[in-house]
C-alpha positions as CSV (number, residue, x, y, z in Angstrom):
1,X,7.6,4.7,-30.0
2,X,4.3,3.7,-28.7
3,X,5.8,2.7,-25.4
4,X,7.5,6.2,-25.1
5,X,4.3,8.0,-25.7
6,X,2.1,6.0,-23.3
7,X,4.9,6.6,-20.5
8,X,5.1,10.5,-21.4
9,X,1.2,10.8,-21.3
10,X,1.1,9.0,-18.1
11,X,3.9,11.1,-16.7
12,X,2.2,14.4,-17.5
13,X,-1.2,13.1,-16.2
14,X,0.1,11.7,-12.8
15,X,2.6,14.7,-12.0
16,X,0.2,16.5,-9.9
17,X,-1.1,13.3,-8.2
18,X,2.3,12.2,-7.3
19,X,3.3,15.5,-5.8
20,X,0.1,15.7,-3.8
21,X,0.1,11.9,-2.7
22,X,3.7,11.3,-1.8
23,X,5.5,7.8,-1.9
24,X,2.0,6.2,-2.1
25,X,1.2,8.3,-5.3
26,X,4.6,7.6,-6.8
27,X,4.4,3.8,-6.2
28,X,0.8,3.7,-7.8
29,X,2.0,5.7,-10.6
30,X,5.0,3.4,-11.1
31,X,3.0,0.3,-11.1
32,X,0.7,1.8,-13.8
33,X,3.4,2.8,-15.9
34,X,5.0,-0.6,-15.8
35,X,1.7,-2.1,-16.5
36,X,1.5,-0.2,-19.7
37,X,5.0,-1.5,-20.7
38,X,3.6,-5.0,-20.0
39,X,0.8,-4.4,-22.5
40,X,3.6,-3.9,-25.0
41,X,6.2,-6.5,-24.2
42,X,4.4,-9.0,-21.8
43,X,6.8,-11.9,-22.6
44,X,9.9,-10.0,-22.4
45,X,9.2,-8.2,-19.0
46,X,7.9,-11.8,-17.5
47,X,11.1,-13.7,-18.5
48,X,13.5,-11.3,-17.2
49,X,11.8,-9.5,-14.2
50,X,9.1,-11.7,-12.7
51,X,10.3,-13.9,-9.9
52,X,11.3,-17.3,-10.8
53,X,12.5,-20.3,-8.8
54,X,15.9,-21.1,-8.2
55,X,17.7,-22.8,-11.2
56,X,17.0,-22.6,-15.0
57,X,14.0,-23.9,-16.3
58,X,12.5,-24.6,-19.8
59,X,8.9,-23.0,-20.1
60,X,6.9,-23.3,-23.3
61,X,6.5,-20.2,-25.3
62,X,9.0,-18.3,-22.9
63,X,12.2,-20.3,-23.4
64,X,14.7,-20.7,-20.6
65,X,14.2,-18.9,-17.6
66,X,15.6,-18.7,-14.0
67,X,16.1,-16.5,-10.9
68,X,18.1,-13.4,-10.8
69,X,18.5,-11.2,-7.7
70,X,16.8,-8.0,-9.3
71,X,13.7,-10.1,-9.4
72,X,13.2,-9.9,-5.9
73,X,12.3,-6.3,-6.4
74,X,11.1,-6.0,-10.2
75,X,8.4,-8.5,-9.6
76,X,6.6,-6.5,-7.4
77,X,5.9,-3.9,-10.1
78,X,4.6,-6.6,-12.6
79,X,0.8,-7.6,-12.7
80,X,-0.9,-10.5,-14.3
81,X,-4.0,-8.5,-15.1
82,X,-5.9,-5.1,-15.0
83,X,-7.9,-6.6,-12.0
84,X,-4.8,-7.7,-10.3
85,X,-3.2,-4.2,-10.6
86,X,-6.5,-2.5,-9.6
87,X,-6.9,-4.5,-6.5
88,X,-3.4,-4.0,-5.2
89,X,-3.3,-0.2,-6.1
90,X,-6.8,0.3,-4.3
91,X,-5.4,-1.4,-1.2
92,X,-2.3,0.5,-1.3
93,X,-4.2,3.7,-1.8
94,X,-6.7,2.8,1.0
95,X,-4.3,1.9,3.7
96,X,-1.1,3.4,2.6
97,X,-1.9,7.2,2.8
98,X,-2.4,7.0,6.8
99,X,0.6,4.8,7.3
100,X,2.7,7.2,5.3
101,X,1.3,10.2,7.1
102,X,2.2,8.6,10.6
103,X,5.5,6.9,9.6
104,X,6.9,9.5,7.2
105,X,7.9,9.2,3.7
106,X,11.4,7.7,4.5
107,X,10.1,5.1,7.0
108,X,7.0,4.4,4.9
109,X,9.2,3.8,1.8
110,X,11.4,1.5,4.0
111,X,8.5,-0.4,5.3
112,X,6.9,-1.2,1.9
113,X,10.4,-2.1,0.5
114,X,11.2,-4.3,3.5
115,X,7.6,-6.0,2.9
116,X,8.3,-6.5,-0.8
117,X,11.8,-8.2,0.0
118,X,10.7,-10.3,2.7
119,X,7.5,-11.5,0.7
120,X,9.8,-12.2,-2.5
121,X,12.1,-14.1,-0.3
122,X,9.4,-16.3,1.1
123,X,7.9,-16.9,-2.2
124,X,11.3,-17.6,-3.7
125,X,11.8,-20.4,-1.2
126,X,8.3,-21.8,-1.4
127,X,8.3,-22.1,-5.1
128,X,11.7,-23.4,-5.2
129,X,10.8,-26.1,-2.9
130,X,7.7,-27.0,-4.9
131,X,9.8,-27.8,-7.8
132,X,7.5,-26.1,-10.5
133,X,8.8,-23.3,-12.6
134,X,6.0,-20.6,-12.6
135,X,6.4,-17.0,-12.3
136,X,5.4,-14.7,-9.4
137,X,4.1,-11.1,-10.0
138,X,2.4,-8.3,-8.1
139,X,2.8,-5.8,-5.4
140,X,0.6,-7.8,-2.9
141,X,3.5,-8.6,-0.6
142,X,4.2,-5.0,-0.1
143,X,0.3,-4.0,0.2
144,X,0.0,-6.9,2.8
145,X,3.0,-5.1,4.7
146,X,1.2,-1.9,4.5
147,X,-2.2,-3.6,5.7
148,X,-0.3,-5.0,8.8
149,X,1.3,-1.6,9.5
150,X,-2.2,0.0,9.5
151,X,-3.6,-2.6,11.8
152,X,-0.7,-1.9,14.2
153,X,-1.0,1.9,14.0
154,X,-4.6,2.2,13.9
155,X,-5.8,-0.9,15.7
156,X,-9.2,0.5,16.5
157,X,-10.1,2.2,13.1
158,X,-13.4,0.6,11.9
159,X,-13.4,-1.2,8.6
160,X,-16.3,-2.4,6.7
161,X,-16.1,-5.5,4.8
162,X,-17.6,-5.3,1.2
163,X,-19.1,-8.7,1.7
164,X,-20.6,-9.4,4.1
165,X,-20.7,-5.5,5.0
166,X,-19.8,-6.2,8.6
167,X,-17.7,-3.4,10.6
168,X,-14.9,-4.6,12.5
169,X,-11.7,-2.9,14.1
170,X,-8.5,-2.9,12.0
171,X,-6.6,-5.1,14.2
172,X,-9.2,-7.9,13.9
173,X,-9.5,-7.4,10.2
174,X,-5.8,-7.7,9.8
175,X,-5.6,-11.0,12.0
176,X,-8.4,-12.5,10.1
177,X,-6.8,-11.9,6.7
178,X,-3.5,-13.4,8.1
179,X,-5.2,-16.6,9.2
180,X,-7.0,-16.8,5.9
181,X,-3.8,-16.6,4.1
182,X,-2.0,-19.0,6.2
183,X,-5.0,-21.6,5.9
184,X,-5.2,-21.0,2.1
185,X,-1.3,-21.5,1.9
186,X,-1.4,-24.7,3.8
187,X,-4.4,-26.3,2.2
188,X,-3.4,-25.2,-1.2
189,X,-6.6,-23.5,-2.1
190,X,-7.0,-20.5,-4.7
191,X,-4.5,-21.8,-7.0
192,X,-2.2,-19.1,-8.5
193,X,-2.3,-16.8,-5.4
194,X,1.0,-16.5,-3.4
195,X,-0.5,-16.8,-0.1
196,X,2.9,-17.3,1.7
197,X,4.5,-14.2,-0.2
198,X,1.5,-12.3,1.6
199,X,2.4,-13.5,5.0
200,X,6.1,-12.9,4.3
201,X,5.3,-9.2,3.4
202,X,3.3,-9.1,6.8
203,X,6.2,-10.6,8.6
204,X,8.7,-8.1,7.0
205,X,6.5,-5.0,8.0
206,X,5.9,-6.3,11.7
207,X,9.6,-6.8,12.1
208,X,10.4,-3.3,11.1
209,X,7.6,-1.7,13.1
210,X,8.8,-3.7,16.2
211,X,12.4,-2.6,15.6
212,X,11.4,1.2,15.2
213,X,9.2,1.2,18.3
214,X,12.1,-0.6,20.2
215,X,14.4,2.1,19.2
216,X,12.1,4.8,20.3
217,X,11.9,3.5,23.8
């Protein structure tokens, strides 16, 4: 009952935002709604809808867990904390609006979905090879795909870092971020962060953008 009330309240409060913000607004609202559900049933959602490695694994407090195909998508709507959710949705709002405006709703949604799938597939391979049973959650793969698209669509747009506050063109910002993710993934720094999933999301977005540009020639 509490879950239904919370979702109903969120739906009423976000209706105007969704209509004004298009696909980006719908994605943000959906992620927020799912996070509210997580607050009510964290373990059930984690067991069934987070991305788990291939095979069946016994995890303390969760029981038997394992990979299921739908997790490639559903894991992108789960988050580990409010900060995790906020940072992903802030990035989606910052970079997604302009990408959606240029690409149009259909291609923007296809790009985001493609980035999510390529990120999840990358993480599935990495986590399965690692041999450790841990869940992967978060919209970061899709957000990194949108970030890559922003850098390709608006390469000269100036971006100012929060720390240090240095302005730089979008293409350089995206390139630096990609190199950092690769280095962190290879070196194993920032434990708990799916760096290769982020790179997978960027790769999926890059492939789609290159394909669309080739079709337009």
